[in-house]
N, C-alpha and C positions, 0 to 999 in steps of 0.2 A: 668693491677695490675696499671702501674705507675698513671693511670687515679684517682687511691685512694687517690694520697696525693695535688692532684688539688683541691683548694676550689672550693664551690655550686655556681650554674653560679646564682646569682639573677633574678627574677622576676620583672620586673617591673611593672606590671601591678598587684603581688600580696603586691607587696610595698606599691603600690599608693591605694588600698584597705585597708591596714592595717592601713597605715597611717588616711585615710579618716574615719576610724572606731575608730581609740585612740580619732583623735580630737572631734568625737560626742560624746563620754565619758566622755572627759573633760571639754566638754562646756554645756553638762548635770549636770554633777558632781557643776562646777563654779556657775551657776546660781543657782541651787539647795539649793547652800549653802549662798549663798547672800540672794536668797530671804524668806531661812530661821531666819536667823541673821535680816532680817528685820523685820521678823513676829515676834520675838520675842522681837526685840527692841519695834514693836507698842504695844505688851501688857504687858511690864513691863512698858512702860512709862504712858498708860493709868491706871494701877493697883494704879500706884505712886500715881499721876494725884486724883485719885477716893480717896485715904488716905490721902492726902493732903486736898480733899475737906470736908472731914471727920474732917480732925484737925481744919481746918479753923471754921468749922460749930460748932464742939461741944468742942476743947478748944478754940480758938479766940473770940469765939461769933461775928465771922462774917455774914455779909449774902452776902457769896458768889459771888449771882447774879447783886448787887447791887457795889460790891467794884468797885474800880475806880485800885487798886493795885493787889491784890488778886491773880487772875484770873491769871494775868501775870507771878509771882514769882512760880505759881503752873505750869506755862512752861516752864521755865529757869532751876528750880533745875530738875526736874525728867529728863526733854529729854536734855538736853542742858549741864547740869552741872554734871548727874549723868548715863545718858545711854549713851550718844553719844562716852565719851571717852572708856566705857567698849566696844562701835561697833566697834571703830575704832581698840581697842586689837583684838578681835574677826577675823577682817577682811585683819587686816595689815600680817596675817600668810599663807593667797594664793599668790601665783603666780601673778604678775601684768605685763604688758604689757603695758607701757604708750604712747599715740599717740604723735609725731615728734611734734617738738615745731614752733609754727609759728608766725609770730605778726601779728595784724589786724592795718591799716591807722583810722584813727581817721575818715574820714567819712566812711571808709565802717562799722566800728563800730555804730557808728549813727544811721547806714541804720536797722542796725537793731533792733530801738528803737517801732519806724512805723510798719515794721513786729510783732514782741511781740505784739502790742496794736493790730494790728486787729487779730489776734488769740485769744487775748481776747474778744474783742467783739464779735466775732462769739462763740467762747466755752460760754461764759457768759451769752448771749443767749437762748443758749439750757440749759444749764444747770441750768441757771434762774427761766426760764419757769418749768421745770420738778418739779422745788423746788418746786416753788409757788402751781405749783398743788397738792404736798403732802402734804403744810401745809395749805395753808388754809382753804381747808373745815373743819379748826378744830380751826379755829377762831385764828390762829398765824399773828402776826404783821410782815409784809415783811422785815421791819428793824427787826426780832427776828429768822428769819428761818434759821439762823444756830448760832451754839454754838459761834462760831468767831465774827460773826454780833452784837450780844450781845455785846459779853465783848467791843469792836470797842469802842460799841457807850457809856460805862459807864468809859471811859478809858480816861487819860488825854494822851497827845501828849506825855509827855517825857518816857512812858511807851510803846507807839506807837511804838516810833523809835529804841529803846534798842533794843526789842523783834520783833518784824516784820519787823524794815526797816535796822539791822543790822546782830543781833544774826541768823534768820530765813535764810538769804540769804545762810552764810556760811556754814551753819548746814547743811543746807538742799540740796545746789549744790555738797559738799561734798558726803555726801549720797547718791545722787540719779543719779549723774554725774560721780564725782573722782570715789568713791568708785566702780560702777558698771561697767563703760566702761572701767578702767583700766584693769579687772579683766576677759572682756568679748567681747570686740570689733573685736579681730584677731578673732575670729572667725565667724565675717559678722557685717557688720557696720548697716545695715540697723534693721537687729534684735536687737541690742545695744540698736540703736536709741527709734523704737519703745516701747521695753521693760522698758528703761529707761523712756518715757516721760506717756505710762499706768500706770504703778507703782507708778509715782510722783502722777499723777489725784486720782489713788484710795486711796492714802495715807492720802488726804485731808478730807475722811469718810462722805460728802453728793456732792450730783450732783449742788450744785452753783457753786464751786472751782473745781469741778471735773473733766471737761471738757474741761476750758481754759488751765488749769493746766496739763494737759494730751500733748495739741498741744504746750506749750511753753517748757514745759519737752520735746518732741522732739527736738523743735531747741534747745535749751541750748545741747540740747545731741552731736548734729553736728556740732556745734559753737565748743565745744570742742574737740570733734574728730579732727576737721581738724585744732585747733590752739593749740592742748596740754595745754593748761593757762586756769584753772576753774576759776583765775580772774574774764576774759571775761566774765563768765555768772554771779558768784555773784555780777557783776558791774552791770547787764542787771534787776537781782534778786528787787537787793536795789531797782531801779530806781522806778521799779514795783510794789513794797509793797509801799517803800515811797511816791507815787504816791495817790494810794486805801487806804492805812490803814492812812495816816497823811495830807496828801492835801484835797482827797476828804472827809476824815472824819471831818477836819477841817471847810470846807463850809457847808458840809450837815447838821450839828446840828443845826445852825442858821435857816438853810432854813427851816429844818423840825418842827421847834419851831413857825414857825410860825401860822401852822394852817389851815388847812381849815372852818375855819369860817371867820377866820380875812381873810383871802383871798376872799370867799364869802361878804362877809360884805363890802369891796374894790368894788365889781363888783356892789353891787346894790345900793349900794350911788354912785358911778360913773354914773349909768344908768340913777337915781336919776335927780342928780346934771346935765346933759346933757338934761331930760325932764324939767327941771323949769327952763332950760334959763341961769343960771349963779345963783343960790342961794345963800347969801355967807355963814352959816350955813353951805350949802353940803360941800362948798366949804372949808371951812376951815376944817372940819370933813375931808375931802376926801385928804389933805395935810398933817394931822395929822397922818391917814392911810398908806400914803404914806410913810412919811419920818419912819415910824415904821418896814414898809415891805422892804419897796426897796431894801436901804443897805442889807438889810440878804440874798435876795432873787437873787441879780445880779450877787456875787464874784459866787454864785453857775451857775448861767446860762452858766457866761465866763467862768470857769473852766469846766463844759460838755462839753462846745461847742469847747474848744480848744481840750477835748482828742476825742472828734468824731472826728473832721478835722484829726488826726493824725492815728487816727483808719480807714480812710477812705483813706488816703491817703497810709498808710500799704495796704491796700485790691487792688491798683491801681501796687504796687511794687510788692508783690505779685504773682500778674496777669504775669507780663513782664518777673518777674525770669521764671514760672515756662514757659510761650511762648518759653523764649531764654534757657532755661533747665540748669538757673547758678548752679543750687545743682549738686555735686558731689559728688559719691556713689563710695568707692574703692572699690576692693578687696585682700585678702591677699592670701599668702600661706596656712593658717591655716583655710580660709574660708572651710563651712559649710551647703552643699544645703539644703533648706529645716530647716534653722534652727530655726524657731518658734516651731516647735513641738520639740527638745528640751532643747531652752529655757525655754518653758511653761510646756513641759509635762514631768514634776517631781513633788515626795513629798513636795519638799522646794515651789512648787507655787503654788500647790493644798493649802498648811496650807496656805500661803497670802490669797489668795481669799477668802478661810471659813474668816480669820481675815477680809480681807475689807469687807463682807459681813454683818457681825458681826457690825462691827464698824457702815455701815451704818442704820441697823434696829437699835441699841439701840440709835443710835446718833438721829436720827427723832421722838423715842421714848421719849427722853427725853425731847427735843425742845417742843415738841408738851403736855407734860406732866407738864413743866416749863413755856411754855407761851401761852399754848390756851385757847382758852374762850376769851381772851383780845383784841381782833381785829374786827373790824367789817366794812365791805363797805361798809355801808350806812351812 
C-alpha cells in the first residue's frame, strides 16, 4: 500500500519517443504554415500585379511591355508595399528560434562571392538551356524569354537599382531565409537549407532563374544558419543583382544594339581589305565600322570575361571546400530524422507546389503570347 504514494517511474524510452513524435508534428505544422503563407503571398501578389497591368493599360493607357517605369511600380507596390508587411504580421505569431550570431571576417565573406558566382554559372547553364528549349520553337527572342528579362531590357538603371538591387534582396532574404530558418532549422539544418533553396528557386517561376536561385538560396541559408545575421546574405544578394541587373544590362544593351548585320559587314570588309592589299576606301570604311562597333563591344567582353574568371575561381574553391569538408552541418536536440517528408509532406507544401507549377505554365504561356514569332535564327 505504501507504493501507492510513490511517484510513477518514468520510462526514458517512452519519453524519447513521445518527444520525437511531438517534434515531428511541430515540424510538419511549421513548414505547412510557412508554405501556405508563401503560397497565399504569391497568389495575392500575382492577382494585384494582374489588376495593376489592367489599370495601366485601360486607365493610364500605358504600353506595359514597353514602359520603362510602370512594370517596376507594379512589382514594388503589390509585393513590397502591400503583401510583404502582411506576410510579416502573419508569420510573426509563430514560434522562432534564431541561429546564434557569429561574425565573418572580411576575407571569409569575400570568398562567398566566387562561390556564389560558380553556383550561378552552373545553374544558369542548366536553366537557360531548358528555357530556350521551351521558348525558341515559338520564335521568342532569347533576351525576352522571361518576363523579368524583358522588363530589364526596357528599363533605366534607376528602377533596376531600386527594385532589383535594393528592395528585392532585402525582402527575399527576409522571406526565404530569416522567416523560414528562424522557424524550422532546429528540426534539421539540412532540411531547412534544402527547403530554403528549392522554394526560392521555384518562386521565381521560370527555368532560366530557377536552378541558380535554388543553389544560391541553399548557400545563403547555410550562411544565415552559421552566422545568424541576415544582412550577410542580403549583401551578397545585392552584389548578385547589381552585377546582373545593372552592370550586365548596362554593357549588354550597347553590345546588342550593334546587330548581326553590322558585325557581318565588318567581317566582309576586313576580308576584302586584306585581299585588296590595302585599298584606301576599304580601309576608311573598316575604320568607320570599327569606331562604331568596338566601343560597344569591348566593355561587354571585358565584363563577361571578368565574370567568367570569378565563376571559374568559385568552381576551384568549391572543389577545395568539398574535398576538405569545410561545410559543417550540426544536429540539435529537436532534430527530426527523415525530416524532408515532414517538411514537404503537408498541405501547405502541396499547395505551394501546385502554385509553382501554375506559375511556370502561365508564365511561359504569357511569354510565348507576347513575344513569340518575333525572332528567327536565320
